[in-house]
C-alpha positions in Angstrom: 53.4 0.4 82.3 51.9 -0.2 78.7 53.3 1.6 75.5 50.7 4.1 74.0 48.2 3.0 71.1 50.3 3.5 67.8 48.1 5.9 65.0 48.9 6.6 61.9 46.6 7.9 58.9 46.9 9.7 55.6 46.2 13.8 55.6 45.7 15.3 52.1 46.4 19.0 52.1 44.2 20.4 49.2 43.6 24.1 48.5 43.8 26.6 45.5 47.1 27.2 43.6 49.5 29.0 46.1 47.6 29.0 48.7 50.9 27.7 51.1 50.1 23.7 50.9 54.0 23.2 50.0 55.1 25.7 52.3 53.0 24.3 55.0 53.7 20.6 54.3 58.2 21.5 54.3 57.4 23.6 58.1 55.6 20.6 59.4 58.1 17.6 58.1 60.7 20.4 59.1 62.3 19.5 55.8 62.1 20.3 52.5 59.9 17.3 50.4 57.8 19.9 48.3 59.1 22.8 46.3 57.8 26.4 46.8 57.4 29.1 44.1 56.1 32.4 43.6 54.4 30.8 40.5 51.3 29.0 41.2 50.3 25.9 40.0 54.2 24.4 40.6 53.4 21.3 42.4 52.9 18.9 40.1 52.3 15.2 42.0 51.5 14.4 45.2 54.3 14.4 47.8 53.9 12.7 51.0 55.8 14.0 53.8 56.0 12.3 57.4 55.6 13.6 60.8 55.8 12.0 64.3 54.1 13.1 67.2 53.8 11.2 70.1 52.7 7.5 69.4 50.9 8.9 66.0 52.4 8.9 62.7 51.0 11.7 60.1 51.7 10.7 56.5 50.7 14.5 54.9 50.0 14.4 50.9 50.8 17.8 49.5 48.7 17.9 46.2 48.8 19.8 43.0 46.6 22.6 43.4 43.0 22.4 42.1 42.3 24.9 39.8 40.2 24.3 36.2 42.5 22.7 34.2 43.2 23.5 30.4 46.1 21.1 29.2 46.6 17.4 29.5 49.4 18.0 32.1 46.9 20.5 34.2 44.2 17.5 33.9 46.4 14.9 35.2 47.6 17.2 38.4 44.3 18.2 39.2 43.0 14.3 39.1 46.2 13.7 41.1 44.9 16.2 44.0 41.4 14.7 44.0 42.8 11.1 44.1 45.1 12.2 47.0 41.8 13.5 48.9 39.7 10.6 48.2 42.2 8.4 49.5 43.2 10.4 52.6 42.0 9.6 56.1 41.6 13.3 56.7 41.7 16.4 54.4 42.6 19.8 55.1 41.2 22.7 52.6 44.2 25.3 53.1 42.9 29.1 52.1 44.6 31.9 51.5 43.4 34.7 54.2 44.0 37.7 51.6 42.0 35.5 49.0 39.3 35.9 51.9 39.6 39.9 52.1 39.8 40.5 48.2 36.3 39.3 48.4 33.6 41.7 49.6 31.5 39.2 50.3 33.6 36.8 52.3 33.7 34.0 50.1 36.7 32.1 49.0 38.2 32.5 45.3 36.6 30.8 42.0 39.2 27.5 42.5 38.5 27.3 46.2 34.8 27.6 45.7 35.1 24.7 43.6 36.6 22.5 46.0 34.3 23.3 48.4 31.8 21.9 46.1 33.6 19.2 45.2 33.8 17.9 48.8 30.2 18.3 49.1 29.6 16.1 46.3 31.8 13.4 47.7 30.2 14.1 51.0 33.7 14.7 52.7 34.2 16.7 55.6 37.3 18.8 56.1 39.5 20.8 58.1 39.8 24.4 57.3 43.5 26.2 57.7 43.2 29.8 56.9 46.8 30.6 55.8 49.0 33.5 55.7 47.1 35.2 58.7 49.8 37.2 59.5 49.2 39.6 56.4 46.0 40.6 57.7 44.5 42.3 60.5 42.9 40.2 63.0 39.8 42.4 63.3 39.0 42.3 59.9 39.7 38.6 59.0 37.5 37.2 61.5 34.2 38.1 60.5 35.3 37.2 57.0 36.5 33.4 58.2 33.3 33.2 60.1 31.1 33.7 57.2 33.2 31.4 55.0 32.8 28.7 58.0 29.1 29.2 57.9 28.8 28.4 54.3 30.5 25.0 54.6 30.7 22.7 57.8 34.1 22.0 59.0 35.5 19.8 61.6 37.5 22.5 62.7 39.5 25.8 61.9 43.1 27.2 62.3 44.2 30.2 61.8 48.1 30.0 60.9 51.0 31.1 59.3 52.8 28.2 57.7 55.8 30.4 56.7 56.1 31.6 60.4 55.2 28.7 61.8 52.4 30.2 63.7 49.7 27.6 65.4 51.4 24.8 63.1 52.0 22.7 66.5 48.5 22.9 67.2 47.7 21.7 64.2 50.1 18.7 64.2 48.4 18.1 67.7 45.2 17.9 66.6 45.5 15.5 63.7 47.9 13.2 65.7 44.5 12.7 67.8 42.7 12.3 64.7 44.6 9.6 62.8 43.1 6.0 63.1 44.6 3.8 65.3 47.1 1.4 63.7 50.9 0.8 63.0 53.2 3.0 61.4 53.3 3.1 57.5 57.0 4.2 57.4 60.3 3.9 59.5 60.6 6.8 62.2 63.5 8.2 60.6 62.0 8.3 57.0 60.7 12.4 56.2 59.5 11.4 52.9 58.5 8.8 50.4 60.0 11.1 47.3 63.1 9.4 45.5 66.3 11.4 46.0 67.0 11.6 42.3 63.4 13.2 41.5 63.5 15.6 44.7 66.5 16.8 43.4 65.1 17.4 40.0 62.5 19.2 41.8 65.2 21.5 43.5 66.5 22.5 40.3 62.9 23.5 38.8 62.2 25.9 42.1 65.6 27.6 41.2 64.6 28.0 37.4 61.3 29.5 38.5 62.5 31.5 41.5 65.3 33.1 39.3 62.8 33.4 35.8 59.3 33.4 37.5 58.8 36.4 35.1 60.4 35.4 31.9 59.7 31.8 31.9 56.6 30.2 31.7 55.4 26.4 32.5 56.7 25.1 29.9 59.8 23.3 31.5 60.8 20.5 33.4 63.9 19.0 35.0 64.9 15.0 34.6 67.4 13.7 36.7 69.3 11.5 34.1 71.7 10.1 36.2 72.9 9.6 39.6 76.3 8.3 40.7 77.5 7.4 43.8 81.1 8.4 43.9 83.9 6.9 46.2 84.5 9.6 48.1 81.1 9.8 49.3 79.8 12.5 47.0 77.5 12.2 44.0 77.5 13.2 40.4 74.0 14.2 39.1 73.1 14.5 35.4 70.1 16.6 34.9 68.4 17.6 31.7 66.4 20.7 31.6 63.5 20.3 28.8 62.0 23.2 27.2 59.7 23.7 24.6 60.8 26.6 22.2 64.7 27.8 21.3 64.2 30.9 22.5 63.1 29.5 26.1 66.6 28.0 25.8 68.5 30.6 25.5 66.6 32.2 28.4 67.6 29.2 30.8 71.2 29.1 29.3 71.7 33.0 29.6 74.5 35.1 28.0 77.7 33.1 27.7 75.9 30.6 29.8 76.2 32.4 32.8 72.4 32.0 34.5 72.8 27.9 33.9 75.8 28.1 35.9 74.2 30.5 38.6 71.6 28.0 38.4 73.3 24.9 39.1 75.3 26.6 41.8 71.8 27.5 43.6 70.4 24.5 43.4 74.1 22.3 44.2 74.2 24.2 47.6 70.6 23.5 48.5 71.1 19.8 47.6 74.3 19.1 49.5 72.5 21.1 52.9 69.4 18.6 52.2 71.4 15.1 51.6 74.2 15.8 53.4 77.3 15.4 51.3 78.9 16.7 48.2 77.0 17.3 45.0 78.7 17.4 41.5 75.9 18.7 39.6 76.0 18.8 35.5 72.9 20.5 34.0 72.0 20.3 30.1 69.0 22.3 28.6 67.3 20.3 25.6 64.5 21.7 23.4 61.4 19.2 23.5 58.3 20.6 22.2 56.0 18.3 23.4 57.9 17.1 26.6 54.1 17.7 28.6 53.0 14.7 26.5 55.8 12.2 27.1 54.1 9.4 29.0 57.3 8.6 30.5 57.3 11.9 32.0 53.7 11.2 33.7 55.0 8.0 34.8 58.0 9.4 36.5 55.7 12.1 38.9 53.2 9.4 39.7 50.4 10.8 37.6 47.8 9.2 35.1 48.0 10.5 31.7 44.4 11.6 30.5 43.4 9.5 27.6 41.8 12.3 25.8 
């Protein structure tokens, strides 16, 4: 009996900020590959999560949210999102179900409308994913989804809950049949292509946003300065949290350094569970007013720095 034909394809997950892209990719992969936060626009780079379904390898590309950019970093993030969509074999547009309900005309929000227009301009079709459907009554949601679908031609529509996993298996099976025939791009046991030191920095950044989502703006980033493999199998990580002002540094440190200790403890616990070994994490906070304009920061995230 012959082996089934292998398939492999890249599937871009695009959408407005906070629509649930990272939550969905983490759910499908079955492991954390992208950070999730209550703050919008927290995904800053393209992250690939890899799923095996039968003879198909699906490479999900979690992209930054597409929104109207203001800063150079915003422009680079949006450009990365569109590049991820352009290069992908398939595109999934994820829409927040409550967003549809909030609009009395059954249209998507401004950011989603901009994405839909961009897809039309690029002559690319997409699969519509309506997320967070568990938060809305079905009889209220269905007419709005039908109206939105009538405005734009979608290849297929899936109504899911990324957080709970509802109908996500159906989505994977569908995509597995749609990706093109070809050899797998990654080893079978690889879940992501994000370097561990970068994933560790993203975990710490997620903990900062989760703990300080009201007090701290987006003016912070985390860099893993050092990763040492120890003889006992553990790892020693030195990370720097960059902020833009002294007042922000004081917020991250907390009174008597209590908050940064809490951040380090929660981040370390998650890293150990994810990496499968003990982690010695040391956090430092530095003020760097223009960290977002540092070319090295863009390179580390795989972004192209805008020239203007």
